[in-house]
N, C-alpha and C positions, 0 to 999 in steps of 0.2 A: 400567593393565592393557595387556598386549601379547600378541601371538600367542605369543611365546617363553614368557611367564609361563603362559598357558593351556596350552601344550604341556607345560611343566615340571610343572604341577599335575595333569596327566592329565585336563584338562577338555575338550581337543580332541585330535584326531589328524589326520594328513594324509589327504586324500581328494581323488580326482579325479572330478569330476562329469561328466555327459553331458547332451546335449540331451534325451534320453528321460527321465532322472531329473527334470530341470527341468520338462519338459512334464507329467509326472505330478503334480509339486507344484503347477504352475499350475492343473491341473484341480481338485485338492483345494481350493486357495485360492478359485477361482471358485465351486465348490459351497458352500463355507462362507460366503462373502460373501452368496450368494443366500439360503441358509438363515437367516443372521443377520438377514435382513430380514423374515422371516415373523412378522407381528404376532400370530398366534395362539399362538406359543410364549411361554413365560415369559421375563421379563427375564433371569433367571439363565441359562437355556439359550441365549438369543440372545447374551448376554455370553460364555459359554463357547465358542460356535461362532465368534464374531468373534475371540476370543483365539486359537483354533487357527489361523484364517486368518493372523493377524499372525505367529504362531510359524512357520508354514510359509513365509511370505514371508521372514522372517529366515533361515531355514534355506537358502533359495535363495541369498541373498547369501553366506552362510558357505561353502556348497559351491563357489560360483564363486571364492571367495578361496582355495580349496584345503584346506578343513578340514571336519571333521564333529565336532559336539559329542557328548560321551559322558559316562557316569557319573552319579553323584548330583548333583542340582542342575543338571541339563541345561537346564532352562528359564531359570534365572538366567544361566547361562553363555551361552546363546543370545543374550540381549539385550546382554550385555557384548561378545560377539563381533560382533554387528551393528554396534556403534559402530566397531570396528576395521575391518570390511569397508567400510562406507559413509563413515566419517569423521565429522568434527565436525558436519556438517549434520543428522545424525540423532540426536545425543545427547539432545536434549530428548524426542523421540518414544520413543527407547529407554528413557529413564527413566520415561515414562508407562506404557509397556508392562510394565516391571518392576513398577510399582505395581499394575497390573492383574493381574499374575501372582500377587501376594500375595492380592488379592481373590478371584481364581479359586480359589486353594487353599482359602479359607474356604468358598466356595459348593460346592466339590467334596467337601470332607471334613468340614465342620463344621455347616453350616446352610443352610436355604433362605431365599429372600427377602433375600439379602445385597446385591443390586444393584437399582437402579431402572431404569425404562424409559429414562431419560436416560443413565444409565451405559452401558447396552447400546448405545444409538444412538451415543454418543460413541466407544465402542470400535470399533463397526462402521466409523464414518467414519475413525478412526485406522488401522484395519487396511486399509481401502481405500487410504488415502494412503501407508502404508508399502509396500504392494504396488506402487503406482505408482512410488515412489522406487526400489525394488529393480529393477523392470523397466527403468527409465531408466538405472540404474547398470550393469546387465548389458548393455544395448544399447551403452553407451559403452565399457565396459571389456572386455566379452566378447561381441562382436557375433555370433560363431558360435554362441553359446548362446541368443541372443535369439529 
């Protein structure tokens, strides 16, 4: 997969981000990571909130790379584009997040009790780590947006 392919397939479009847009996304990620730690919430809800934090972090990297994901299958395209933005060092994590995407679809649309406490905690940890990686990448490649 390449940016050219994603553009050609209509899965992304050119986009110029701003520090304000990134700061708004940062605030949402921080809120979601905090909320994903609330033990009183169900594992399903903690998982869903952690997933949203990871998705928003990926969006940060994609917007810094000059794109915005659009259309049907946007979540799947987001994790594909994350690999393009950050490179090979994130492929394994992006694959894990895509598997979580499918599980999140199940819990959102089909059933309750789809994930365990361990699943929710593992995703929260992965979301925290991907956010750290995205911020480090932004600091290195787009310091004015850090």
